[in-house]
Every structure is written in C-alpha cells, then in structure tokens.
C-alpha positions, 0 to 999 in steps of 0.5 A: 656192155650189157645191162647184167643185174644180179638178183636174189630171193630168200626162201625160209622156214619159220622159226616159231610155230606155236600159238602160245608165243606172243605174236610180236615174239613170233615177228621178231623172231622170223624177223631176226632169222632173215637178217643174216641171209640178207646180209649174205645177199649183200655180201654175195653182191646182190643188187635186187633182193626179194623176201618171202610172202609174210617173211617175218611170220607163219602163214596164219591164213588158215586160222581166223585168229585175230591175234595176228592183226597185231603184227600189222603195220604201217607202210612204210613203218617199222620193217622198212625203217629197220631194212633202209639202212641195210639197203644203203650199206649193200646198195641193194634194192629190198623188196619185202613183204608187209602185212599192212595196216592202214587204219583200224579194221583195214589191212593189206598184204603189201610189198614194199620196195626200197631202193639201193640208197634205202629210200622207200620208193612205194608199195604194191598191195596184192590184188587177188585174195583167196577166200576158201576153206584153209585160205581164209585170207580175205579175213585178214586182207582187203584186195589191193587198191593201188594198180599195178606199179612198177619201181624205177630202182637204181638197178631195173624197173621192178614190179611185184606180183604176190602169191595168188596173184599168179594165177591171173595174167591180167595183172602180169601184162599189166606190169609189162605194159607199165615197164617191168623188167624184173617181177617178184612173186613172193609167195607161201604155198604148199604142196597139193592142188597147185604144185604143178602150176609153180613152174608153168604159170610164171615162165608163162608170164615171163615169155608172154611178156618178156621179162624176168621173174624171181618166184619165191616159196618158203619151206616147212611145215607150220603146226598148228595150222597144218595146212601142208608142206611149204615146198620152196623151189624159188627160182629166177626164170628168163624171158624165154622161160629158161631157169637161171637158178633154183632152190631146194625143197626144204632148205633155207636158201638165198638164190642168186642170178645174174640177169642180163637185162638186154635180153628183154629187148632181144626177146621183144624184138623176135616176139612181137606179143606187145606190137600184136595185141588188140586191145579193142577186142578185150573190152568184154574181160573188164565186164562182171560175168552175170 
C-alpha cells in the first residue's frame, strides 16, 4: 500500500502595510488572515501544512526599524500555543515560521513544527542570513545554531530550509542525510535578481537528495518598504523534479498535492547519489577561504 501524504502550502499577501499601525496589530491581522486558509486546509484533509516566512507580518527586513523586534516571541510560545489546538482538531502537522526571541537582543528566523496531535516537536533556525542593501536580515536575525534537524511527524519525516537557505546545497544535502522525506522552504522573495532560480534550485535539491519539496512564497507588494513584488508561485516538487501543484503569482492560495513517499525509495534505487558520495574528498568545503 502506497504511503501517500496530502501536503499543503499557504501563500498570502500581508493585510496591513502601514508604519503608523502598531506592530502588534499588524501581527494580529496577519495571523487572523491565515486562519481561514488553515481551516480550509484541514477541511480538505491536508496532513502536513507549511506557512510562508514571517507569515504573520510584512517582510520588514528592508528597514532597520527595531520596532519589529517587538513582534518576536519565544518558541514554543503564543503562536505555537494558538495553532496547536487547530493542528489537533484536523490531525494536521503544521510547520509555522516564527520570529523568535531567545533573549534580549538575540533573535532568530525560526520555524516550529507542530505534530498532528498538537504536540510541539521542535524548531529549525534559518542558518544562512543575507546582509545586503534591501535585505538587512542580520539586523534582525542571528544565524541559526541548531544544525539541520529532521522531525518525525505522524505522517512523514519533515525538514525545513528557510528562504535564503535555498541557495546553499550543503544544508539541503544534510537534511536528506538526516532522513527528511519532505523539506519545506518558506520564503519571502520578490521578482528580480533570483526569480529565475525559484524553479531551478529547489527541484535540483529534490532530485539530488531524493525527497519532496514544498516551496512557499508570499504575494503582493508591501509599502512602505517597496522592495518589489512578491511573486507567489508556491509549489510542490517530487524527487524526480516534477511539479505536482503550483499557485499563481498574485492570489492568496492554498496549494494541495498528494505526495507518494514510496517514490523516494524508488528514485534512490535508480539514482544512487547517496551511495556514490565521496565525503572523504569534501574536507575543503568545511574550511574558510583565505
């Protein structure tokens, strides 16, 4: 009997883009806008659901406005506590990005994993943090320090790789070596420099590692930051690099696809990439350049 898991992704525009609105109100509005889509996922029988990066607010990283640090919280904390009963009600795993506050002045771009019974399983902290004009992420986020964990959920072994992480094949490989069957990449990325990579890198990770990927991007534009248009196009891709379901560039959407996990073993028997690895030749990758 096939191991088929129904996966879901939510892409959504931020409802309030206004610097004069208190940040706690912006966060509350973003959370509440997602609730109907999360409930719809439950009604459709989604078993593993992932939300987009910084799902309950704007992508504030083009600014250096420290007010947004007030939206950070402990993980587990209020967001996990609010979603845990929904996960249990629908028997649905929820992967939820959270702006995490570990202690005063120490923040991470984090994703929490809630199992289908509402139990908090753990978290991943984004490891690769860009810091260039337009992406002042290191102003808000410390690079992750939890490695590349994989979570045994009720339905599948799940890993997370957040936004800019997707440009680095090393972590994608480690998620596979750690046993991931489905890897989610919640993102906030705009048209321009890297849009052409959106459908290249992540299918390549799926093929190179023989797992499924769920890739989520938000939609719309967010003044006053005006970094550009978030182009949506969230999708699922299988271990052969085939697209299973894809969203539009503009609309709030729930993307649903059936993921046949038996394909993982089938593909890995044909493409023996893990067998043919030569880790003893890779030492130079762990050394800093001069």
